[in-house]
LOROKE-49291 format. One record per residue (C-alpha): x, y, z. Coordinates in nm, 3 decimals, decimal comma. Example, Ala and Ser with C-alpha at 12.3 -4.5 7.8 and 13.67 -1.06 7.14 Angstrom:
LOROKE-49291
<pt><px>1,230</px><py>-0,450</py><pz>0,780</pz></pt>
<pt><px>1,367</px><py>-0,106</py><pz>0,714</pz></pt>
***
This chain:
LOROKE-49291
<pt><px>-0,676</px><py>-0,152</py><pz>1,898</pz></pt>
<pt><px>-0,457</px><py>-0,421</py><pz>1,747</pz></pt>
<pt><px>-0,091</px><py>-0,360</py><pz>1,667</pz></pt>
<pt><px>0,120</px><py>-0,512</py><pz>1,390</pz></pt>
<pt><px>0,499</px><py>-0,513</py><pz>1,414</pz></pt>
<pt><px>0,728</px><py>-0,482</py><pz>1,111</pz></pt>
<pt><px>1,089</px><py>-0,486</py><pz>1,224</pz></pt>
<pt><px>1,101</px><py>-0,202</py><pz>1,479</pz></pt>
<pt><px>0,789</px><py>-0,032</py><pz>1,339</pz></pt>
<pt><px>0,460</px><py>-0,063</py><pz>1,528</pz></pt>
<pt><px>0,150</px><py>-0,004</py><pz>1,320</pz></pt>
<pt><px>-0,183</px><py>0,077</py><pz>1,478</pz></pt>
<pt><px>-0,459</px><py>0,327</py><pz>1,417</pz></pt>
<pt><px>-0,357</px><py>0,513</py><pz>1,731</pz></pt>
<pt><px>0,018</px><py>0,540</py><pz>1,674</pz></pt>
<pt><px>0,200</px><py>0,780</py><pz>1,440</pz></pt>
<pt><px>0,134</px><py>0,692</py><pz>1,079</pz></pt>
<pt><px>0,370</px><py>0,472</py><pz>0,880</pz></pt>
<pt><px>0,451</px><py>0,535</py><pz>0,516</pz></pt>
<pt><px>0,449</px><py>0,240</py><pz>0,275</pz></pt>
<pt><px>0,597</px><py>0,387</py><pz>-0,040</pz></pt>
<pt><px>0,809</px><py>0,333</py><pz>-0,345</pz></pt>
<pt><px>0,756</px><py>0,242</py><pz>-0,708</pz></pt>
<pt><px>0,453</px><py>0,071</py><pz>-0,856</pz></pt>
<pt><px>0,683</px><py>-0,178</py><pz>-1,026</pz></pt>
<pt><px>1,059</px><py>-0,223</py><pz>-1,026</pz></pt>
<pt><px>1,225</px><py>-0,028</py><pz>-1,307</pz></pt>
<pt><px>1,595</px><py>0,029</py><pz>-1,383</pz></pt>
<pt><px>1,841</px><py>0,053</py><pz>-1,095</pz></pt>
<pt><px>1,898</px><py>0,427</py><pz>-1,131</pz></pt>
<pt><px>1,531</px><py>0,512</py><pz>-1,080</pz></pt>
<pt><px>1,495</px><py>0,259</py><pz>-0,798</pz></pt>
<pt><px>1,792</px><py>0,407</py><pz>-0,614</pz></pt>
<pt><px>1,677</px><py>0,766</py><pz>-0,666</pz></pt>
<pt><px>1,331</px><py>0,692</py><pz>-0,526</pz></pt>
<pt><px>1,459</px><py>0,487</py><pz>-0,233</pz></pt>
<pt><px>1,719</px><py>0,745</py><pz>-0,133</pz></pt>
<pt><px>1,470</px><py>1,032</py><pz>-0,140</pz></pt>
<pt><px>1,208</px><py>0,838</py><pz>0,053</pz></pt>
<pt><px>1,457</px><py>0,737</py><pz>0,321</pz></pt>
<pt><px>1,597</px><py>1,089</py><pz>0,346</pz></pt>
<pt><px>1,259</px><py>1,266</py><pz>0,374</pz></pt>
<pt><px>1,100</px><py>1,017</py><pz>0,612</pz></pt>
<pt><px>1,405</px><py>1,038</py><pz>0,838</pz></pt>
<pt><px>1,388</px><py>1,419</py><pz>0,841</pz></pt>
<pt><px>1,018</px><py>1,413</py><pz>0,928</pz></pt>
<pt><px>1,037</px><py>1,121</py><pz>1,172</pz></pt>
<pt><px>0,799</px><py>0,900</py><pz>0,973</pz></pt>
<pt><px>0,841</px><py>0,520</py><pz>0,989</pz></pt>
<pt><px>0,900</px><py>0,389</py><pz>0,637</pz></pt>
<pt><px>0,852</px><py>0,058</py><pz>0,453</pz></pt>
<pt><px>0,974</px><py>0,038</py><pz>0,093</pz></pt>
<pt><px>0,729</px><py>-0,091</py><pz>-0,166</pz></pt>
<pt><px>0,781</px><py>-0,216</py><pz>-0,521</pz></pt>
<pt><px>0,631</px><py>-0,500</py><pz>-0,723</pz></pt>
<pt><px>0,845</px><py>-0,754</py><pz>-0,905</pz></pt>
<pt><px>0,546</px><py>-0,846</py><pz>-1,121</pz></pt>
<pt><px>0,220</px><py>-0,666</py><pz>-1,198</pz></pt>
<pt><px>0,014</px><py>-0,966</py><pz>-1,297</pz></pt>
<pt><px>-0,311</px><py>-0,772</py><pz>-1,349</pz></pt>
<pt><px>-0,206</px><py>-0,514</py><pz>-1,609</pz></pt>
<pt><px>-0,483</px><py>-0,403</py><pz>-1,845</pz></pt>
<pt><px>-0,310</px><py>-0,505</py><pz>-2,167</pz></pt>
<pt><px>-0,089</px><py>-0,791</py><pz>-2,282</pz></pt>
<pt><px>0,146</px><py>-0,521</py><pz>-2,410</pz></pt>
<pt><px>0,192</px><py>-0,357</py><pz>-2,068</pz></pt>
<pt><px>0,518</px><py>-0,376</py><pz>-1,873</pz></pt>
<pt><px>0,486</px><py>-0,622</py><pz>-1,585</pz></pt>
<pt><px>0,827</px><py>-0,594</py><pz>-1,420</pz></pt>
<pt><px>1,147</px><py>-0,800</py><pz>-1,395</pz></pt>
<pt><px>0,968</px><py>-1,112</py><pz>-1,271</pz></pt>
<pt><px>0,986</px><py>-1,314</py><pz>-0,951</pz></pt>
<pt><px>1,349</px><py>-1,426</py><pz>-0,933</pz></pt>
<pt><px>1,521</px><py>-1,116</py><pz>-1,071</pz></pt>
<pt><px>1,277</px><py>-0,890</py><pz>-0,887</pz></pt>
<pt><px>1,342</px><py>-1,055</py><pz>-0,550</pz></pt>
<pt><px>1,714</px><py>-1,025</py><pz>-0,614</pz></pt>
<pt><px>1,670</px><py>-0,651</py><pz>-0,675</pz></pt>
<pt><px>1,458</px><py>-0,614</py><pz>-0,362</pz></pt>
<pt><px>1,716</px><py>-0,800</py><pz>-0,152</pz></pt>
<pt><px>1,982</px><py>-0,552</py><pz>-0,267</pz></pt>
<pt><px>1,758</px><py>-0,257</py><pz>-0,175</pz></pt>
<pt><px>1,706</px><py>-0,404</py><pz>0,169</pz></pt>
<pt><px>2,079</px><py>-0,461</py><pz>0,217</pz></pt>
<pt><px>2,198</px><py>-0,126</py><pz>0,080</pz></pt>
<pt><px>1,935</px><py>0,099</py><pz>0,239</pz></pt>
<pt><px>1,843</px><py>-0,096</py><pz>0,555</pz></pt>
<pt><px>1,470</px><py>-0,062</py><pz>0,494</pz></pt>
<pt><px>1,193</px><py>-0,318</py><pz>0,547</pz></pt>
<pt><px>1,023</px><py>-0,436</py><pz>0,228</pz></pt>
<pt><px>0,673</px><py>-0,512</py><pz>0,104</pz></pt>
<pt><px>0,574</px><py>-0,666</py><pz>-0,229</pz></pt>
<pt><px>0,274</px><py>-0,836</py><pz>-0,392</pz></pt>
<pt><px>0,234</px><py>-1,211</py><pz>-0,417</pz></pt>
<pt><px>-0,005</px><py>-1,380</py><pz>-0,658</pz></pt>
<pt><px>0,017</px><py>-1,752</py><pz>-0,579</pz></pt>
<pt><px>0,119</px><py>-1,992</py><pz>-0,301</pz></pt>
<pt><px>0,429</px><py>-2,077</py><pz>-0,506</pz></pt>
<pt><px>0,540</px><py>-1,712</py><pz>-0,504</pz></pt>
<pt><px>0,489</px><py>-1,690</py><pz>-0,128</pz></pt>
<pt><px>0,752</px><py>-1,959</py><pz>-0,069</pz></pt>
<pt><px>1,021</px><py>-1,745</py><pz>-0,236</pz></pt>
<pt><px>0,901</px><py>-1,397</py><pz>-0,146</pz></pt>
<pt><px>0,882</px><py>-1,466</py><pz>0,228</pz></pt>
<pt><px>1,259</px><py>-1,519</py><pz>0,232</pz></pt>
<pt><px>1,319</px><py>-1,161</py><pz>0,115</pz></pt>
<pt><px>1,035</px><py>-0,928</py><pz>0,209</pz></pt>
<pt><px>0,912</px><py>-0,828</py><pz>0,555</pz></pt>
<pt><px>0,546</px><py>-0,784</py><pz>0,462</pz></pt>
<pt><px>0,351</px><py>-0,980</py><pz>0,203</pz></pt>
<pt><px>0,081</px><py>-0,798</py><pz>0,010</pz></pt>
<pt><px>-0,232</px><py>-0,951</py><pz>-0,140</pz></pt>
<pt><px>-0,354</px><py>-0,759</py><pz>-0,447</pz></pt>
<pt><px>-0,712</px><py>-0,632</py><pz>-0,447</pz></pt>
<pt><px>-0,834</px><py>-0,871</py><pz>-0,717</pz></pt>
<pt><px>-0,704</px><py>-1,168</py><pz>-0,515</pz></pt>
<pt><px>-0,818</px><py>-1,064</py><pz>-0,167</pz></pt>
<pt><px>-1,075</px><py>-1,346</py><pz>-0,137</pz></pt>
<pt><px>-0,856</px><py>-1,628</py><pz>-0,276</pz></pt>
<pt><px>-0,854</px><py>-1,875</py><pz>0,012</pz></pt>
<pt><px>-0,552</px><py>-2,077</py><pz>-0,102</pz></pt>
<pt><px>-0,346</px><py>-1,760</py><pz>-0,135</pz></pt>
<pt><px>-0,466</px><py>-1,632</py><pz>0,203</pz></pt>
<pt><px>-0,377</px><py>-1,967</py><pz>0,360</pz></pt>
<pt><px>-0,021</px><py>-1,966</py><pz>0,223</pz></pt>
<pt><px>0,036</px><py>-1,601</py><pz>0,314</pz></pt>
<pt><px>-0,103</px><py>-1,654</py><pz>0,665</pz></pt>
<pt><px>0,112</px><py>-1,962</py><pz>0,720</pz></pt>
<pt><px>0,426</px><py>-1,769</py><pz>0,622</pz></pt>
<pt><px>0,404</px><py>-1,602</py><pz>0,963</pz></pt>
<pt><px>0,479</px><py>-1,261</py><pz>0,810</pz></pt>
<pt><px>0,260</px><py>-0,953</py><pz>0,844</pz></pt>
<pt><px>0,028</px><py>-0,905</py><pz>0,547</pz></pt>
<pt><px>-0,120</px><py>-0,600</py><pz>0,380</pz></pt>
<pt><px>-0,456</px><py>-0,699</py><pz>0,230</pz></pt>
<pt><px>-0,583</px><py>-0,469</py><pz>-0,044</pz></pt>
<pt><px>-0,962</px><py>-0,443</py><pz>-0,015</pz></pt>
<pt><px>-1,111</px><py>-0,534</py><pz>-0,351</pz></pt>
<pt><px>-1,274</px><py>-0,250</py><pz>-0,545</pz></pt>
<pt><px>-1,585</px><py>-0,469</py><pz>-0,553</pz></pt>
<pt><px>-1,619</px><py>-0,519</py><pz>-0,177</pz></pt>
<pt><px>-1,807</px><py>-0,331</py><pz>0,092</pz></pt>
<pt><px>-1,640</px><py>-0,267</py><pz>0,429</pz></pt>
<pt><px>-1,876</px><py>-0,524</py><pz>0,582</pz></pt>
<pt><px>-1,746</px><py>-0,797</py><pz>0,350</pz></pt>
<pt><px>-1,390</px><py>-0,740</py><pz>0,470</pz></pt>
<pt><px>-1,490</px><py>-0,923</py><pz>0,787</pz></pt>
<pt><px>-1,493</px><py>-1,249</py><pz>0,588</pz></pt>
<pt><px>-1,133</px><py>-1,191</py><pz>0,479</pz></pt>
<pt><px>-1,027</px><py>-1,122</py><pz>0,836</pz></pt>
<pt><px>-1,199</px><py>-1,440</py><pz>0,952</pz></pt>
<pt><px>-1,003</px><py>-1,642</py><pz>0,694</pz></pt>
<pt><px>-0,674</px><py>-1,506</py><pz>0,826</pz></pt>
<pt><px>-0,776</px><py>-1,569</py><pz>1,184</pz></pt>
<pt><px>-0,877</px><py>-1,924</py><pz>1,087</pz></pt>
<pt><px>-0,523</px><py>-1,977</py><pz>0,956</pz></pt>
<pt><px>-0,377</px><py>-1,834</py><pz>1,280</pz></pt>
<pt><px>-0,234</px><py>-1,509</py><pz>1,149</pz></pt>
<pt><px>-0,356</px><py>-1,186</py><pz>1,306</pz></pt>
<pt><px>-0,075</px><py>-0,969</py><pz>1,171</pz></pt>
<pt><px>-0,312</px><py>-0,805</py><pz>0,924</pz></pt>
<pt><px>-0,315</px><py>-0,459</py><pz>0,770</pz></pt>
<pt><px>-0,639</px><py>-0,366</py><pz>0,594</pz></pt>
<pt><px>-0,578</px><py>-0,144</py><pz>0,292</pz></pt>
<pt><px>-0,847</px><py>0,074</py><pz>0,135</pz></pt>
<pt><px>-0,783</px><py>0,152</py><pz>-0,234</pz></pt>
<pt><px>-1,110</px><py>0,293</py><pz>-0,362</pz></pt>
<pt><px>-1,441</px><py>0,141</py><pz>-0,469</pz></pt>
<pt><px>-1,573</px><py>0,087</py><pz>-0,821</pz></pt>
<pt><px>-1,823</px><py>0,358</py><pz>-0,914</pz></pt>
<pt><px>-1,968</px><py>0,281</py><pz>-1,255</pz></pt>
<pt><px>-1,729</px><py>0,238</py><pz>-1,545</pz></pt>
<pt><px>-1,368</px><py>0,366</py><pz>-1,538</pz></pt>
<pt><px>-1,400</px><py>0,534</py><pz>-1,200</pz></pt>
<pt><px>-1,324</px><py>0,482</py><pz>-0,834</pz></pt>
<pt><px>-1,447</px><py>0,671</py><pz>-0,531</pz></pt>
<pt><px>-1,321</px><py>0,674</py><pz>-0,173</pz></pt>
<pt><px>-1,591</px><py>0,637</py><pz>0,089</pz></pt>
<pt><px>-1,462</px><py>0,806</py><pz>0,403</pz></pt>
<pt><px>-1,746</px><py>0,651</py><pz>0,604</pz></pt>
<pt><px>-1,629</px><py>0,314</py><pz>0,474</pz></pt>
<pt><px>-1,276</px><py>0,393</py><pz>0,589</pz></pt>
<pt><px>-1,414</px><py>0,464</py><pz>0,936</pz></pt>
<pt><px>-1,608</px><py>0,135</py><pz>0,920</pz></pt>
<pt><px>-1,286</px><py>-0,055</py><pz>0,850</pz></pt>
<pt><px>-1,139</px><py>0,086</py><pz>1,171</pz></pt>
<pt><px>-1,410</px><py>-0,092</py><pz>1,369</pz></pt>
<pt><px>-1,234</px><py>-0,424</py><pz>1,309</pz></pt>
<pt><px>-0,949</px><py>-0,272</py><pz>1,516</pz></pt>
<pt><px>-0,679</px><py>-0,393</py><pz>1,278</pz></pt>
<pt><px>-0,444</px><py>-0,124</py><pz>1,141</pz></pt>
<pt><px>-0,596</px><py>0,052</py><pz>0,841</pz></pt>
<pt><px>-0,380</px><py>0,168</py><pz>0,550</pz></pt>
<pt><px>-0,504</px><py>0,413</py><pz>0,289</pz></pt>
<pt><px>-0,371</px><py>0,357</py><pz>-0,063</pz></pt>
<pt><px>-0,355</px><py>0,710</py><pz>-0,202</pz></pt>
<pt><px>-0,217</px><py>0,616</py><pz>-0,543</pz></pt>
<pt><px>-0,461</px><py>0,349</py><pz>-0,654</pz></pt>
<pt><px>-0,761</px><py>0,539</py><pz>-0,520</pz></pt>
<pt><px>-0,681</px><py>0,802</py><pz>-0,783</pz></pt>
<pt><px>-0,719</px><py>0,556</py><pz>-1,069</pz></pt>
<pt><px>-0,961</px><py>0,574</py><pz>-1,357</pz></pt>
<pt><px>-0,940</px><py>0,204</py><pz>-1,447</pz></pt>
<pt><px>-0,910</px><py>0,142</py><pz>-1,818</pz></pt>
<pt><px>-0,934</px><py>0,513</py><pz>-1,879</pz></pt>
<pt><px>-0,662</px><py>0,505</py><pz>-2,145</pz></pt>
<pt><px>-0,804</px><py>0,198</py><pz>-2,319</pz></pt>
<pt><px>-0,496</px><py>-0,021</py><pz>-2,278</pz></pt>
<pt><px>-0,395</px><py>0,129</py><pz>-1,945</pz></pt>
<pt><px>-0,530</px><py>0,313</py><pz>-1,643</pz></pt>
<pt><px>-0,556</px><py>0,689</py><pz>-1,628</pz></pt>
<pt><px>-0,562</px><py>0,883</py><pz>-1,304</pz></pt>
<pt><px>-0,587</px><py>1,207</py><pz>-1,110</pz></pt>
<pt><px>-0,254</px><py>1,258</py><pz>-0,936</pz></pt>
<pt><px>-0,325</px><py>1,631</py><pz>-0,886</pz></pt>
<pt><px>-0,575</px><py>1,523</py><pz>-0,618</pz></pt>
<pt><px>-0,333</px><py>1,301</py><pz>-0,424</pz></pt>
<pt><px>-0,281</px><py>1,544</py><pz>-0,137</pz></pt>
<pt><px>-0,654</px><py>1,612</py><pz>-0,099</pz></pt>
<pt><px>-0,733</px><py>1,241</py><pz>-0,060</pz></pt>
<pt><px>-0,435</px><py>1,179</py><pz>0,168</pz></pt>
<pt><px>-0,531</px><py>1,463</py><pz>0,403</pz></pt>
<pt><px>-0,894</px><py>1,350</py><pz>0,415</pz></pt>
<pt><px>-0,801</px><py>0,991</py><pz>0,501</pz></pt>
<pt><px>-0,537</px><py>1,091</py><pz>0,755</pz></pt>
<pt><px>-0,789</px><py>1,312</py><pz>0,936</pz></pt>
<pt><px>-0,985</px><py>0,997</py><pz>1,031</pz></pt>
<pt><px>-0,689</px><py>0,861</py><pz>1,226</pz></pt>
<pt><px>-0,536</px><py>0,558</py><pz>1,053</pz></pt>
<pt><px>-0,220</px><py>0,349</py><pz>1,077</pz></pt>
<pt><px>-0,056</px><py>0,446</py><pz>0,753</pz></pt>
<pt><px>-0,052</px><py>0,563</py><pz>0,394</pz></pt>
<pt><px>0,042</px><py>0,367</py><pz>0,084</pz></pt>
<pt><px>0,198</px><py>0,582</py><pz>-0,186</pz></pt>
<pt><px>0,376</px><py>0,539</py><pz>-0,516</pz></pt>
<pt><px>0,612</px><py>0,807</py><pz>-0,638</pz></pt>
<pt><px>0,833</px><py>0,857</py><pz>-0,944</pz></pt>
<pt><px>1,093</px><py>1,112</py><pz>-1,062</pz></pt>
<pt><px>0,899</px><py>1,154</py><pz>-1,389</pz></pt>
<pt><px>0,548</px><py>1,008</py><pz>-1,360</pz></pt>
<pt><px>0,470</px><py>1,068</py><pz>-1,727</pz></pt>
<pt><px>0,748</px><py>0,823</py><pz>-1,811</pz></pt>
<pt><px>0,668</px><py>0,567</py><pz>-1,541</pz></pt>
<pt><px>0,620</px><py>0,214</py><pz>-1,672</pz></pt>
<pt><px>0,303</px><py>0,160</py><pz>-1,470</pz></pt>
<pt><px>0,033</px><py>0,387</py><pz>-1,320</pz></pt>
<pt><px>0,218</px><py>0,709</py><pz>-1,395</pz></pt>
<pt><px>-0,105</px><py>0,914</py><pz>-1,401</pz></pt>
<pt><px>-0,152</px><py>0,832</py><pz>-1,031</pz></pt>
<pt><px>0,207</px><py>0,857</py><pz>-0,905</pz></pt>
<pt><px>0,320</px><py>1,148</py><pz>-0,692</pz></pt>
<pt><px>0,610</px><py>1,340</py><pz>-0,852</pz></pt>
<pt><px>0,916</px><py>1,274</py><pz>-0,637</pz></pt>
<pt><px>0,989</px><py>1,647</py><pz>-0,617</pz></pt>
<pt><px>0,660</px><py>1,694</py><pz>-0,427</pz></pt>
<pt><px>0,730</px><py>1,422</py><pz>-0,173</pz></pt>
<pt><px>0,857</px><py>1,634</py><pz>0,117</pz></pt>
<pt><px>0,583</px><py>1,895</py><pz>0,097</pz></pt>
<pt><px>0,321</px><py>1,622</py><pz>0,066</pz></pt>
<pt><px>0,445</px><py>1,426</py><pz>0,367</pz></pt>
<pt><px>0,499</px><py>1,736</py><pz>0,579</pz></pt>
<pt><px>0,130</px><py>1,832</py><pz>0,550</pz></pt>
<pt><px>0,004</px><py>1,480</py><pz>0,607</pz></pt>
<pt><px>0,236</px><py>1,432</py><pz>0,904</pz></pt>
<pt><px>0,111</px><py>1,751</py><pz>1,069</pz></pt>
<pt><px>-0,252</px><py>1,641</py><pz>1,027</pz></pt>
<pt><px>-0,175</px><py>1,296</py><pz>1,168</pz></pt>
<pt><px>-0,003</px><py>1,443</py><pz>1,475</pz></pt>
<pt><px>-0,290</px><py>1,681</py><pz>1,538</pz></pt>
<pt><px>-0,569</px><py>1,427</py><pz>1,497</pz></pt>
<pt><px>-0,405</px><py>1,179</py><pz>1,730</pz></pt>
<pt><px>-0,395</px><py>1,433</py><pz>2,012</pz></pt>
<pt><px>-0,774</px><py>1,463</py><pz>2,013</pz></pt>
<pt><px>-0,964</px><py>1,286</py><pz>2,292</pz></pt>
<pt><px>-1,201</px><py>1,012</py><pz>2,183</pz></pt>
<pt><px>-1,566</px><py>1,105</py><pz>2,173</pz></pt>
<pt><px>-1,826</px><py>0,828</py><pz>2,152</pz></pt>
<pt><px>-2,136</px><py>0,936</py><pz>1,961</pz></pt>
<pt><px>-2,426</px><py>0,694</py><pz>1,983</pz></pt>
***
């Protein structure tokens, strides 16, 4: 199994799971601080490695009227302050080679959004940054097609890859999570991350925005964790109904500790099991 290092965190499908969590998109400082403080506090109590996530720009919002975030320069400034004040590693999306040049100076992990996961120029610039990368598997891709993405990164001499499952398109306005597909992704031996939040989406379900099924977040997280993966990706908010992006999928911050406690116990149990090869 391959291992990816982020600061002092080692991610692999065999080690204790890492939490990548935060806000979907950067909002006002009060909310950002509240979420960061609670995440750091709870993960420390439970002994869970933690990487803070927030986007400075959501370039793929459904509607022209949707909130996108503070933008590249202001957003990176906000992220740099979070990193300094809370001493946490950072991850954020990049959308172009030009963004990579600035983002790599601030964040510890670059993330390629699902809709851009096959963009060779973006992959090349992200790979050449030398940073670890979290690649969101497109909703339109099979697990087998992910091999082509991996080969692109390996071609550009970067094997610090996290493969992130975030649901698969199932007809209109719906996603499903294929647990067999998640197991297939593990066969590439790179660390697998399960994106709980975005797998709960009902894309375009609100017409101008995405609806979702946050009440099922724990069910999906427990199912994915039981397979034995490197980490979970999660977005949380003090008041999801007032979140500026993807509120219907965000875990209420008040539920964070109970949620992580259950997932952590499953992860610990599963990773004590001996391997059994079934052919």
